SERO-4910 file (N, C-alpha, C, O; in steps of 0.05 Angstrom, whole numbers):
BEGIN
 pado doro    nc1    nc2    nc3   cac1   cac2   cac3    cc1    cc2    cc3    oc1    oc2    oc3
  Met    A  -1454    479    819  -1427    473    811  -1413    456    833  -1415    463    856
  Glu    A  -1400    435    824  -1387    418    844  -1361    430    854  -1346    444    839
  Thr    A  -1355    425    879  -1330    435    891  -1309    413    888  -1312    390    897
  Leu    A  -1287    421    875  -1265    402    871  -1243    406    892  -1237    428    899
  Gln    A  -1232    384    901  -1210    384    920  -1186    372    907  -1188    358    887
  Asp    A  -1162    378    917  -1138    366    907  -1132    340    922  -1136    338    946
  Phe    A  -1124    320    906  -1115    294    917  -1089    287    904  -1084    294    880
  Met    A  -1071    274    919  -1046    265    908  -1046    235    903  -1055    220    921
  Leu    A  -1036    227    880  -1032    199    874  -1003    194    877   -986    208    866
  Leu    A   -996    173    892   -968    165    896   -964    138    882   -978    119    888
  Phe    A   -946    137    863   -941    114    847   -917     98    857   -895    109    861
  Arg    A   -921     72    862   -899     56    873   -897     30    856   -917     20    845
  Phe    A   -872     20    853   -868     -5    839   -844    -20    851   -828     -8    866
  Glu    A   -842    -45    845   -820    -62    855   -796    -57    838   -797    -60    813
  Pro    A   -773    -49    850   -749    -44    834   -740    -70    821   -744    -92    831
  Ser    A   -728    -67    797   -719    -90    782   -692    -83    769   -687    -60    762
  Thr    A   -676   -103    766   -650    -99    752   -654   -104    722   -635    -98    707
  Glu    A   -677   -114    714   -682   -119    686   -690    -93    672   -708    -79    682
  Met    A   -677    -86    650   -685    -63    635   -706    -70    615   -704    -90    601
  Pro    A   -727    -53    613   -748    -59    593   -737    -55    565   -718    -40    561
  Thr    A   -749    -69    545   -740    -66    518   -750    -39    507   -766    -25    520
  Thr    A   -739    -31    485   -748     -5    472   -778     -6    467   -791     14    471
  Glu    A   -788    -28    457   -816    -31    452   -833    -28    477   -854    -15    478
  Gln    A   -824    -41    499   -838    -39    524   -838    -10    535   -858      0    545
  Leu    A   -815      4    532   -813     32    540   -833     49    524   -846     67    535
  Gln    A   -834     45    498   -852     60    481   -881     55    489   -897     74    489
  Glu    A   -888     30    495   -915     23    502   -922     36    529   -944     47    533
  Met    A   -903     35    549   -908     48    575   -912     78    571   -930     90    584
  Glu    A   -896     90    555   -898    119    550   -925    126    538   -937    146    545
  Lys    A   -934    109    520   -960    113    507   -983    111    528  -1001    128    529
  Gln    A   -981     90    545  -1002     86    565  -1003    109    585  -1024    118    592
  Trp    A   -979    118    594   -978    140    613   -988    166    600  -1003    181    612
  Gly    A   -982    170    574   -992    194    560  -1022    194    558  -1035    215    562
  Gln    A  -1034    171    553  -1063    169    552  -1075    173    579  -1096    187    581
  Phe    A  -1064    162    600  -1074    165    627  -1073    194    636  -1094    205    644
  Ile    A  -1050    207    633  -1047    234    641  -1064    253    623  -1077    271    633
  Gly    A  -1064    247    597  -1079    263    578  -1109    263    584  -1122    283    581
  Asn    A  -1119    239    591  -1148    237    597  -1155    254    621  -1176    267    621
  Ile    A  -1139    254    641  -1144    270    665  -1142    300    658  -1158    316    667
  Ala    A  -1122    307    642  -1118    335    634  -1142    345    617  -1150    367    620
  Met    A  -1152    328    599  -1174    336    582  -1199    341    598  -1217    356    589
  Gln    A  -1201    328    621  -1224    333    639  -1221    358    656  -1238    366    671
  Gly    A  -1197    371    653  -1191    395    669  -1185    389    698  -1188    406    715
  Lys    A  -1176    364    703  -1172    356    731  -1142    352    738  -1136    346    761
  Leu    A  -1124    356    719  -1096    352    725  -1084    378    737  -1087    400    725
  Val    A  -1071    376    760  -1057    398    772  -1027    397    764  -1016    416    753
  Asn    A  -1014    374    770   -987    370    761   -980    340    764   -994    325    777
  Thr    A   -957    332    752   -948    305    755   -917    305    752   -906    321    738
  Tyr    A   -905    287    767   -876    285    767   -867    256    767   -878    239    781
  Gln    A   -847    250    750   -834    224    751   -808    228    766   -793    247    760
  Leu    A   -803    212    786   -779    215    802   -755    201    788   -758    181    776
  Gly    A   -732    214    791   -707    203    780   -696    181    797   -707    173    818
  Phe    A   -673    170    789   -661    148    803   -637    156    820   -622    139    831
  Glu    A   -633    182    823   -612    193    840   -625    204    865   -645    218    863
  Gly    A   -614    199    888   -626    210    912   -608    207    936   -587    193    935
  Lys    A   -615    220    958   -601    218    983   -622    216   1005   -644    227   1004
  Lys    A   -615    200   1026   -632    198   1049   -618    212   1073   -594    209   1076
  Ile    A   -634    227   1088   -623    241   1111   -638    232   1136   -663    233   1137
  Ala    A   -624    222   1156   -636    212   1181   -638    235   1200   -626    257   1197
  Ala    A   -653    231   1222   -658    252   1242   -631    261   1255   -629    284   1263
  Asn    A   -611    243   1256   -585    250   1268   -567    264   1247   -543    268   1252
  Gln    A   -578    271   1224   -564    284   1202   -546    266   1185   -532    275   1168
  Tyr    A   -546    240   1191   -531    221   1175   -543    220   1147   -568    218   1144
  Thr    A   -527    222   1127   -536    223   1099   -523    199   1084   -500    193   1087
  Glu    A   -540    187   1068   -530    165   1051   -543    166   1023   -564    177   1020
  Glu    A   -529    155   1004   -539    154    976   -563    135    975   -565    116    990
  Gly    A   -580    141    956   -603    123    951   -629    135    959   -632    159    965
  Phe    A   -649    118    958   -676    126    965   -690    104    981   -680     81    981
  Tyr    A   -711    111    993   -725     93   1011   -742     72    996   -757     79    978
  Val    A   -739     47   1003   -755     25    991   -769     12   1015   -755      2   1033
  Ala    A   -795     12   1015   -811      0   1036   -828    -22   1025   -840    -19   1004
  Glu    A   -829    -44   1039   -844    -68   1030   -837    -75   1001   -854    -83    986
  Asn    A   -811    -72    995   -800    -78    968   -813    -61    946   -813    -69    923
  Leu    A   -823    -37    953   -834    -19    933   -821      8    936   -815     17    959
  Met    A   -815     21    914   -803     48    915   -822     67    902   -837     61    883
  Leu    A   -821     92    912   -838    113    901   -826    121    874   -802    127    872
  Ser    A   -842    122    853   -832    128    826   -843    155    815   -832    165    796
  Gly    A   -864    165    827   -875    190    818   -900    198    833   -911    183    849
  Thr    A   -910    222    826   -934    232    839   -951    247    818   -941    255    797
  Met    A   -976    250    825   -994    266    809  -1013    280    828  -1023    268    847
  Val    A  -1019    305    824  -1040    319    838  -1062    324    818  -1058    334    797
  Leu    A  -1086    316    827  -1110    320    810  -1133    331    826  -1132    330    851
  Lys    A  -1153    340    812  -1176    351    825  -1199    332    822  -1204    320    800
  Ala    A  -1214    328    843  -1238    310    843  -1257    320    865  -1249    335    883
  Asn    A  -1282    312    863  -1301    322    883  -1302    304    908  -1315    311    928
  Ser    A  -1287    281    908  -1285    264    931  -1262    245    928  -1251    242    906
  Ile    A  -1254    233    950  -1232    214    948  -1241    189    932  -1224    176    919
  Glu    A  -1267    183    933  -1277    161    917  -1274    167    887  -1267    149    872
  Ala    A  -1280    192    879  -1278    200    851  -1248    199    842  -1242    191    820
  Ala    A  -1230    208    860  -1202    208    854  -1192    179    851  -1176    173    834
  Thr    A  -1203    162    868  -1195    133    867  -1204    121    841  -1190    105    829
  Glu    A  -1228    128    832  -1238    117    806  -1219    126    783  -1214    110    765
  Leu    A  -1210    151    783  -1191    160    763  -1165    144    764  -1153    137    744
  Ala    A  -1156    139    789  -1131    125    793  -1131     96    784  -1111     84    778
  Lys    A  -1155     84    783  -1157     56    775  -1149     51    746  -1145     28    739
  Asn    A  -1145     72    730  -1136     69    703  -1106     74    700  -1096     75    677
  Cys    A  -1092     76    722  -1064     83    721  -1047     59    710  -1051     36    718
  Pro    A  -1030     65    691  -1014     43    679   -996     28    698   -990      5    694
  Ile    A   -988     40    720   -971     26    739   -985      2    751   -971    -17    759
  Leu    A  -1011      2    752  -1026    -21    763  -1023    -45    745  -1022    -68    754
  Phe    A  -1021    -40    719  -1019    -62    699   -990    -72    698   -985    -92    685
  Met    A   -972    -58    711   -944    -66    712   -938    -79    740   -914    -84    746
  Gly    A   -958    -83    756   -954    -96    782   -949    -76    805   -944    -84    827
  Gly    A   -951    -50    799   -946    -29    819   -972    -22    834   -992    -36    831
  Thr    A   -970     -2    850   -992      7    866   -996     37    863   -978     52    856
  Val    A  -1020     46    869  -1027     75    871  -1039     80    898  -1058     66    906
  Glu    A  -1029    100    912  -1040    109    937  -1054    135    932  -1041    153    921
  Val    A  -1079    138    940  -1094    163    936  -1096    177    963  -1105    165    982
  Arg    A  -1086    202    965  -1086    216    990  -1099    244    987  -1095    257    967
  Ser    A  -1113    252   1008  -1123    279   1009  -1099    297   1014  -1078    289   1025
  Ile    A  -1101    323   1007  -1080    342   1011  -1089    363   1030  -1112    374   1027
  Ile    A  -1073    370   1050  -1079    391   1069  -1062    415   1061  -1037    414   1063
  Pro    A  -1074    437   1053  -1058    461   1045  -1042    472   1069  -1052    472   1091
  Met    A  -1018    481   1063  -1001    493   1084  -1004    523   1081   -997    535   1060
  Asn    A  -1015    537   1101  -1018    566   1100   -997    580   1117   -997    604   1119
***
Protein backbone atom coordinates (compact mmCIF):
# COMPACT_ATOMS: atom_id res chain seq x y z
CA MET A 1 0.00 0.00 0.00
CA GLU A 2 1.37 3.40 -0.96
CA THR A 3 1.95 6.04 1.70
CA LEU A 4 0.20 9.30 0.88
CA GLN A 5 1.41 12.67 2.09
CA ASP A 6 -0.43 15.99 2.19
CA PHE A 7 0.56 18.71 -0.26
CA MET A 8 -0.85 22.21 -0.59
CA LEU A 9 -1.57 23.85 -3.91
CA LEU A 10 -1.49 27.66 -3.86
CA PHE A 11 -3.41 29.32 -6.70
CA ARG A 12 -2.32 32.77 -7.89
CA PHE A 13 -3.49 35.03 -10.69
CA GLU A 14 -2.99 38.56 -11.96
CA PRO A 15 -5.63 40.93 -10.60
CA SER A 16 -7.83 42.56 -13.22
CA THR A 17 -10.43 45.30 -13.21
CA GLU A 18 -12.30 43.53 -16.02
CA MET A 19 -15.24 41.47 -14.85
CA PRO A 20 -15.76 38.12 -16.62
CA THR A 21 -19.03 37.62 -18.47
CA THR A 22 -21.72 35.34 -17.09
CA GLU A 23 -20.74 32.73 -19.67
CA GLN A 24 -17.07 32.96 -18.70
CA LEU A 25 -17.97 32.59 -15.01
CA GLN A 26 -20.09 29.53 -15.77
CA GLU A 27 -17.30 27.97 -17.81
CA MET A 28 -14.73 28.65 -15.05
CA GLU A 29 -17.07 27.14 -12.45
CA LYS A 30 -17.50 24.05 -14.63
CA GLN A 31 -13.73 23.66 -15.14
CA TRP A 32 -13.02 24.07 -11.40
CA GLY A 33 -15.77 21.58 -10.56
CA GLN A 34 -14.24 19.02 -12.91
CA PHE A 35 -10.72 19.61 -11.57
CA ILE A 36 -11.74 19.35 -7.90
CA GLY A 37 -14.19 16.51 -8.59
CA ASN A 38 -11.52 14.45 -10.37
CA ILE A 39 -9.19 14.72 -7.37
CA ALA A 40 -12.05 13.96 -4.97
CA MET A 41 -13.10 10.87 -6.96
CA GLN A 42 -9.54 9.54 -6.57
CA GLY A 43 -9.91 9.93 -2.80
CA LYS A 44 -7.08 12.48 -2.73
CA LEU A 45 -8.92 15.70 -1.83
CA VAL A 46 -8.42 16.93 1.75
CA ASN A 47 -9.94 20.42 1.40
CA THR A 48 -10.07 23.46 -0.84
CA TYR A 49 -10.78 27.14 -0.29
CA GLN A 50 -11.43 30.10 -2.56
CA LEU A 51 -10.29 33.33 -0.94
CA GLY A 52 -12.57 36.36 -0.81
CA PHE A 53 -11.73 39.88 -1.88
CA GLU A 54 -11.87 41.43 1.60
CA GLY A 55 -8.75 41.38 3.72
CA LYS A 56 -6.36 43.17 6.04
CA LYS A 57 -2.57 43.19 6.18
CA ILE A 58 -0.78 43.41 9.54
CA ALA A 59 2.87 44.43 9.70
CA ALA A 60 5.39 43.42 12.38
CA ASN A 61 4.95 46.84 14.02
CA GLN A 62 1.17 46.11 14.28
CA TYR A 63 0.30 48.61 11.54
CA THR A 64 -2.87 47.38 9.86
CA GLU A 65 -4.20 48.31 6.45
CA GLU A 66 -7.03 47.22 4.16
CA GLY A 67 -6.29 44.86 1.31
CA PHE A 68 -4.18 41.83 0.59
CA TYR A 69 -0.65 41.14 -0.51
CA VAL A 70 0.14 41.16 -4.23
CA ALA A 71 3.64 39.94 -5.15
CA GLU A 72 5.08 40.00 -8.66
CA ASN A 73 1.67 41.27 -9.78
CA LEU A 74 0.02 38.02 -8.63
CA MET A 75 -2.44 37.58 -5.79
CA LEU A 76 -3.29 34.43 -3.88
CA SER A 77 -6.81 33.35 -4.85
CA GLY A 78 -7.19 30.00 -3.11
CA THR A 79 -5.66 26.82 -1.79
CA MET A 80 -6.18 23.09 -1.96
CA VAL A 81 -4.75 20.33 0.17
CA LEU A 82 -4.50 16.96 -1.52
CA LYS A 83 -2.91 13.60 -0.90
CA ALA A 84 -0.21 12.16 -3.15
CA ASN A 85 2.68 9.74 -2.77
CA SER A 86 5.26 12.37 -3.83
CA ILE A 87 5.62 16.02 -4.74
CA GLU A 88 6.02 14.89 -8.35
CA ALA A 89 2.63 13.11 -8.23
CA ALA A 90 1.02 16.19 -6.64
CA THR A 91 2.57 18.34 -9.36
CA GLU A 92 1.11 16.10 -12.07
CA LEU A 93 -2.38 16.52 -10.53
CA ALA A 94 -1.83 20.30 -10.36
CA LYS A 95 -1.00 20.51 -14.07
CA ASN A 96 -4.73 20.16 -14.83
CA CYS A 97 -5.69 23.18 -12.72
CA PRO A 98 -7.97 25.62 -14.55
CA ILE A 99 -6.07 28.64 -13.24
CA LEU A 100 -3.16 27.67 -15.51
CA PHE A 101 -5.40 28.07 -18.57
CA MET A 102 -6.38 31.55 -17.28
CA GLY A 103 -2.73 32.69 -17.11
CA GLY A 104 -2.34 32.00 -13.39
CA THR A 105 0.11 29.82 -11.50
CA VAL A 106 0.02 26.89 -9.11
CA GLU A 107 2.64 26.39 -6.42
CA VAL A 108 2.90 22.87 -4.97
CA ARG A 109 4.26 22.71 -1.43
CA SER A 110 4.88 19.95 1.07
CA ILE A 111 3.11 20.37 4.41
CA ILE A 112 4.83 20.04 7.78
CA PRO A 113 2.33 19.01 10.49
CA MET A 114 2.29 21.20 13.60
CA ASN A 115 2.27 19.05 16.73
